Phi, psi and omega in degrees: 000322179294320179296321180296316181294324179295316178296320180295318180293323179294317179296319179296322180296316180296318180298316179296320181294316179296322178297321181294313179297322180296318178294323178297313180295323179296317179298319179294320180293319179297330176296326181281332188283138177250354180285163181278339182240145179265080179265081186216206185216164179202145176202158177216166181184184183229136175248126180260116181236175178294341180264353180135192183262140176243121178264135181217158175211149184212136179226158178202163181209143182233148177179138177064035179077014181222142177236134177244145181218157176207142181213162179215142178228132177250128181276175183299344181263009175086008180264146190242138172239142181234159176211134179218153181186180182221138175241128184235134176275113183267337180193169178304120181076008182240132182221151173229147182221153176204156180179183182221136176243133178248125178278172179300337180272004178089354179282151184240153176231126177268130181231147180205158180187174178226142181233137179229127182238135177193140175061036179077015180225142178234135179241134181235131174239128183212173179213156178222130181245123183277179182294341178272005178085358180275148188238138173245143181238157180204157176218143182218150175226128178241129183234134175273109184271336179194169177304120181077007181242131182220150174227150183217147175219158179181180179210154178227129178245121182281174180298335180274003178091354178285141184239134174242144180243156180212153176214144183205164176221147181229137178229125182240135176206134182066237180251015185233140173237131177248140183223141175213151181190179182222140176242127175257112185280166183291336181269012177094358179275170178227151175228115177259127183229152176206155180186175180213156175224130183230130175274112183261345178195163178303120180082005181237123181233129177256127182241153174209155180185170178211154178219135179239118179259132181235128176224109185070237179259006182253142178219148179226133181243133178239128180244132181215168178194159182201163173241121182255122180242124182246143173273177181237134180238132178242124180252118181225113181061237179253012182255129179246123180245122181248121178280147180294146179295151180275131179267119181256120178291144180288161177300154183298331184278358183243146176250116183241126177250118181259115179287152178296145183294152177294160179301144183299138178242147180273118181246123179246115178250113179285141176295161178307135183299139177294157178300140182299134179289132182273130178269123181260119179254120181263113180288146178296152181295147179295152179299149181294134179272138177275122182254121179260121181263116179287150178297151181296146179294155179299153180299144180278128179284137179269119180250124178265123180257121179291145180294152181296145180291141179296152180295145181283127178274135179269119179251121177268123180257120179291145179293150182295148179295155180296150182301142181277127178275131178272121179249120177268121178257122181286118179296144178273162183283136178279141180243135178270124179249121179287164181297144183200166178264137168244099188069235179265005185256128177275127177253120178291171180287144182197163176277148179218000000 
């Protein structure tokens, strides 16, 4: 009888705790939504890991080509991290997203990106800016190669300029998806990872995986697994109904000891602060200036300046020639000379 009451109180505590996180996430999502109707979804659940239980809740709403979401996760030590954002369809196959994540220590990270899908492939480019103002960027491409078959590649560049690349492939069949990939770090190391997720019941997923990090000649392998059990939340009007979480018994070959949950703690997660309202101060108009108009200046007299006289050319006139004296020559009388011989040469008759 004592065991039954303890189990009942633990179940009631978990239900109350999940309801509280769900209401916190719902309030944050409603703050983001601008539509008149809350046509959205909500769910909460518990993740059982080797470090303890993680309680989470997530809500979202869509309208007018835009979807807003908000979620909160509480770790085993009672600290809460939140994330909220908006995804908007800007064109067929084109989407943009932005949001803010708050860690358990209160620090925030601003994230934004753009996604483009065409021909069975989607490419995403995004950036994240931390509380110190430094920004990391990344790009990824996911391609559907066959029914249930996907491949992905991408790169991440940190604030210091170092770049890491990654590639992976996913294969899904039935209720199981298997994934494997490799990460090449900026310092020359590699991380090979693989894992699987199997749905064993409605709302129950069993995961397993391993990762091997290699740097130089040294390698380290980490193997892990978990069972994720999610509750179901139905939001109708102002009534919230939270179904009790499903208890999954562990496999027979494993011994699992579940410690009683800690006493419920009240966690208040404030929604992201609204943008500061800007105060507009209207300064009084400046005093009227006295304008003194000077009298117009006297009319300007138009002075016509005659062009300069061309230079005088000096003409030298030669003196007239001396008068010509007329000389009359008295002609001499012509003499007729009859023909005659001069030596052996005959000279005809002529005047002389």
